N, C-alpha and C positions, 0 to 999 in steps of 0.2 A: 572496492577492494583493491589495495596495492598489488600490482602485478610485477612479474620478473624484471620487465624492462624499465619501469620506474624506480626500482630499487638499484639496477645497474646504473641508471643515469645519475641517481644521487651519489653512488659511490664514486663513479668517474668524475663528477663535478667537484667532489672533495679533492681527489687527487690531482686534477688539473688545476686547482687553485694555486699550487705552488709553481716552482720552476718547471718549464716544459722539458728540459733535457738537462741531465747532470753533466758537469764537466768530466772530460775524459779521464783525468787522474782519479776522480772520485769512482767511476765505473771500474777502472783498473784495480784499485785498492779493494773495492767491495768484492769483486771477483776473486782476488787472491785470498781474502778473508774466508769467503765461502768455501774455496778449494782446500784450505788448510784446516777448517773446522772439522773435528771429528763427528760423524754422524751416528746418531742413536738408532740401533737396528733391533732392539728387543723392546718395543713398545708393547704394553698390555692393553687390550681393549677391554674395558671394564664393563661396558654396557652398550648394546646395540640399539640404535635409535632410528626408527623410520622418519627421515627428515624430509618435509615437504619441499617442493621446488623453490618456493620463494625464500625459504630459510637457506637452502643450499646457496642461492645466488648471493644473498646478504652475507653469509659466512665467507664466501670466496672473496667477496669484495673487501671484507674487513681483513682477511688473512693477507690480501695483496698489499692493502695500505700498511699493515704491520710490518710486512717484509721490507717494503720500500723505506719505511721510517727508520727500522732497526738498521738497515744498511748504511744510511746517511749518518745515524747516530754514531755507529761504529767507526765509519771513516773519520767523523769529526774528533773522535777520541785518539786517533792515530798520529795527530800532529797538527792538521789545519784546522784551527778552532773556528774559522769563518765559514767553512763548508756548510751548506744548507741553511745559512742564516744564524741569527742568535739563539742560544740554548733556549728550550722551552721553560717556562716558569713550572714550578713545582705544584702538583695537584694536592690540596689538602686532603688528609685521610678521610674518608667516608663521603667524598663528594664526586664520586665516579659519575661520568656523563651516562645517562641511559641510552640503550639502543632505540633506534626509530621504532615506534609502536606499529605492530600489524593492525589492520582494520579487517573486519569481516561482518557480513550481514547473513544470518542463518536463521531459519525457521525455528529450530530448537538448538540448544547447545549440544555438541557431540559428547558423549560419555567419555571421560578419561581426561589426560593431561591437555591443558590449553597453552598454546604459545602466548607469551605476554603481549597484550594488545587490547583494542577496543572492539567490543562485540554489540551487535544489535540483533536481537531475537525476540520472538513472541513466547512469553513465559506461561500463557494460559491456554495452551492447547489448539487444536486446528479446527474447532467448530463449536457452535453454541452448546452450552451445557456441560462441555467437557470438564470445566473447571468452575462449575458453580459452587455456591456455599452449602449445597445439599449433598449428602451422599447419595450414590446410586445404587439401588432404588433410594429414593429420598424417604426420610421418615414422614409420617402423616403431618400435614400442615407446613411443611418446608417447600418453598416454591421460588426458584431463581434460574433464570435462563443462563446465567454466566455472563461473563464480559465479552465484548466483541473480540473475535479471533485476531482482528487487525492491531490490537494493543501491542506496543512493542517497548522493549526497555534496551536502552544503551548504557553499557558500563565498561570501564577500563579495568582489566584483570591483570595483576602483577605476575611475575615469573613464579612457577612452583604450584600453582593452583590448578584444580581440576574440576570438571564439570560433573554433577551428579543428577542432571535431568532438571531438577526444579531450581537450580542455582549453581554456585560454585563452593568447593570447599578445599582444605588442606589437611592432610592426615586423615582424611575421611570423617572430620569433625569429631574424631574419638578423643577421650581423655588420655593423657592429662593436657596435651597442648594443642588440640586440634581447633579449627576454626571453620565457619561456613557463613554464606550468605544466600538466602533463599527468598522466593517470592510465592505468596499465596493469597487467599481472600478472606481469611477467617471463616468461621462457621459455628454451627451449634456446639455447645459445649458438653462434656460429660460431667455428671454429679461427681464421679470418681475418676480422676485422670489417671490413677493407678490401674490400668487395664488388665483384667484377668480373663476376659472373655471377648467375644465379637460383637457386642450389641451396638445398637445405634446411639449416637449422642441423644441425650434427653433433656437439655435445657435450651429452649428455643431462643434464637438470637436473630434480630431484624438485619436488614441489609445495609444500614447506615454505619458510618465510622463509630459513632457515639454508642450505638447498640452493642457493638462487639467490645468496643473498650470498656464500657460500664459492666458488661457481663463479665469480663477477665477481673476487673477491679473488685468486684462485689462477690466473687466466688469464694466460699468459705476455706476451701482446700488449696488455693493458689496463692503463692508469695509473689505479690506484685507491688511495685511502687506506684505513687500517685500519678496519674496521667498529666502530661503537660502538653502545651501546644508545640506544634512542629510544622516545618514546611519542607518538602523535598520536591526540587525542580519547579517550584512555583504552586505545588498542590499542597493544600492545607490539610491537616489532620491532628493525631494525638500520638504521643510517644510514651511508653512505659516499659520497664524491665519485668521480667518473669524468671524467678529463680527456681529451678528444678532442685527437688531435695536430694540428699545424699544417700537415702535408704530406698532407691527405686529398684534394686535388683530383685525384690520380691515381686514386682509387677512383670507381667508379660511384656508389657511396653508402657511407657509413660506417655500418655497423649491426651493434652487438655481439650482439643477440639478435632473434629473429623468432618470432611477431609482436611488433614493438616500433617505438618512434620512431627514426628514423635521425638523425645529426648534420646540423644545418642550415648549418653552416660550419666552417672550421678553427678550432681553439681552443675549440669549444663546451665548457663546464663544467657537468656534470650533478651535481646534488645528489639523491642517491637515499635515500628513506625507504622501507623495505621492511617492512610491518607485517602482522600476522595478524588478520584480521577474522573471528572465529568459525570459524576453519578454513580461510578463503580468504585466499590472498596478495594484497595489494594494494601496488602500486609507484607512490609519489607522486614525480614526477619534475620538479623545478624546474630551469630551464636559464638560463644568462646567458653573458656573454663577459667578458674582462678589461676591456673598455672599456664595459661597460653602466654607464649613469649610476647613482649612488648612490640617487637617488630611486626608480628602477625596481627596484633590489634591495630597497629597503625595502618597496616595494609587494608584491613577490614573497614576502618572508618574511611580511608581514601576511596575504596570502592562504592561505598554509600554516597560519599559526596560527589562521585562522578556520575551518578545515575541521571538519566534523561528518560523521560516517558513520553510517548506518542499515544493517545487514545485511539 
């Protein structure tokens, strides 16, 4: 995990890459500018956020760099065009440099907003059987001990996303523009995914990738695409889409399999990548709507592309 000292050293090395001391005339003009610039005293705090220590250090470093750069820029505009070196080249619109990523290793993603960065965590619980493909208690004939608790997933999360336990989402994956990425293992299916009661799933599904994918593709009430080959982080499997209907408000929940994620709204579109990780089936489920903004779709695909799995 990146600590406060490493962030401070990174900021300091950036600052110290330029001149070690500004000329006296530069300092004098900068101080005169600061002394004569009106100060805004009526700032409105729109939102109070508890910022972690590493974020405060990074923010302080960036503010310091901006203050120094701003002073030198203003001095250069007052008459000496050579102060501080040649003028920086313009940055094209839409090509802002990203902030350094934070890294974290956690057993489970904490619920709530996440700082943009790379996270490594165990998505399948803390012990055998916690995330098996069978409900608890299991229906007769379903037997699966679950994946090893040591299986971990690493993914890079952009700014603005939050954790919901099984993965990450934005706008709580709600219509019309939400999106989400979750991990599960697939399971037995319901004959009718439009659930109005609490019954067990009744379509048996074996433990292999093809068992689950074929069951989805052959289900008479599920709108799915033709499965195709896919590879995620070197692990092979199948990919298909599942389109949730627009008329699911008559359902208590719309849940094709259990245990699993239910539809968050009408028209929910699920992109399913079902892979074999050393004998354990893993379902990577990215979700969006027809009106999900293109930027969020791009971020969603970038997160999927960043996935690394350790069995």
